[in-house]
C-alpha positions in Angstrom: 129.9 155.6 98.0 128.3 156.4 100.8 124.4 157.3 100.4 122.7 159.4 103.1 119.0 159.7 103.3 117.6 162.6 104.9 113.8 161.5 105.8 112.1 165.1 107.0 109.0 167.3 105.5 110.9 170.4 107.2 112.6 171.4 103.4 114.7 174.0 105.6 116.3 171.6 108.5 116.7 169.1 105.2 118.9 171.5 103.5 121.0 172.7 107.0 121.6 169.0 107.7 122.2 168.1 103.9 124.8 171.1 104.3 126.5 170.2 106.5 126.9 166.8 105.5 128.5 167.1 102.9 130.7 170.5 103.7 132.0 168.0 106.2 132.3 164.8 104.5 132.5 166.0 100.7 132.7 162.1 99.2 129.4 161.5 100.4 125.5 161.4 98.1 122.9 162.7 100.0 119.5 162.1 99.4 116.4 163.7 100.6 112.4 163.0 101.1 110.1 165.0 102.7 107.1 162.2 103.0 106.5 158.4 103.3 106.0 158.1 99.8 109.2 159.4 98.5 110.7 157.5 101.5 109.7 154.5 99.7 110.5 155.6 95.9 113.7 155.7 96.9 114.3 153.0 98.9 112.9 150.8 95.7 116.1 152.1 93.8 118.7 152.5 96.7 119.4 150.9 100.3 121.5 154.0 102.0 124.2 153.6 104.0 123.0 156.1 107.0 118.6 157.5 107.4 117.9 160.7 108.6 114.4 160.5 109.6 111.8 162.1 111.4 109.0 161.0 113.3 106.1 163.6 112.2 105.8 163.0 108.6 102.7 164.3 106.3 101.5 160.6 105.2 103.0 158.1 107.6 104.8 157.7 110.9 108.3 158.0 111.0 108.2 154.8 113.8 106.5 152.8 111.3 109.1 153.2 108.6 111.8 152.7 110.5 109.8 149.1 111.9 109.5 148.2 108.0 112.9 149.0 107.1 114.5 147.6 110.2 112.3 143.7 109.2 113.8 144.2 105.6 117.3 145.9 106.1 118.5 144.9 109.4 121.8 146.3 108.7 121.3 150.1 107.7 120.7 152.6 110.8 118.5 154.6 111.3 119.0 157.9 113.2 115.3 159.2 114.8 115.5 163.4 114.2 112.7 165.3 116.0 112.0 168.1 117.6 110.1 166.1 119.9 112.5 165.6 122.9 110.2 163.3 124.4 111.2 159.9 127.2 108.2 158.2 125.1 110.2 158.8 122.0 112.9 157.8 122.7 111.5 154.2 123.8 109.3 153.7 120.9 112.4 154.7 118.9 114.3 152.3 120.8 111.6 149.3 120.1 110.9 150.2 116.7 114.4 149.1 115.8 116.3 153.1 115.6 120.1 153.1 116.3 120.1 156.5 117.9 117.2 159.5 118.5 118.9 163.3 118.2 116.5 166.5 119.3 117.0 168.6 116.4 116.9 172.0 118.5 119.3 170.4 121.1 121.8 168.0 119.1 125.3 169.4 118.1 126.3 169.6 114.7 129.6 167.5 116.1 127.1 164.9 117.9 125.6 164.5 114.2 129.2 164.2 113.3 131.1 162.2 115.4 128.4 159.7 114.8 128.0 159.4 111.0 131.8 159.2 111.5 131.6 156.7 113.1 129.5 154.9 110.9 131.2 155.6 107.7 134.8 153.9 109.1 133.2 149.7 108.4 131.7 151.1 104.9 134.9 153.5 103.7 137.1 149.9 104.9 135.0 147.8 102.9 135.6 150.0 100.0 137.8 148.3 97.2 139.6 152.2 96.9 140.3 152.2 100.5 
């Protein structure tokens, strides 16, 4: 089973992304968090196969969350998803260990789907059902 965690304080964005992912990949499980506390609570019990992570969260910076996750679980791909397409944010995301950076308003669903598919291929090959 492929688990995705969406961390964003914008409930409408989380729901849209979740619906799009489940529509395209019916076998995935999508978990949601709206802040850092919820993120850490989920990560205590689940290591997702992919994380979508906003930069600006109410209680913790998404870049710092990325750095902490990557220190312990380097293999988990993290895609920064933000409204702010700034060169400084892109560079910071790279330095903190993010695997990709998308801008919510201008990244197409097709790009997101293609990226998720590329990440799912190795996991599906390792599956005992594959």
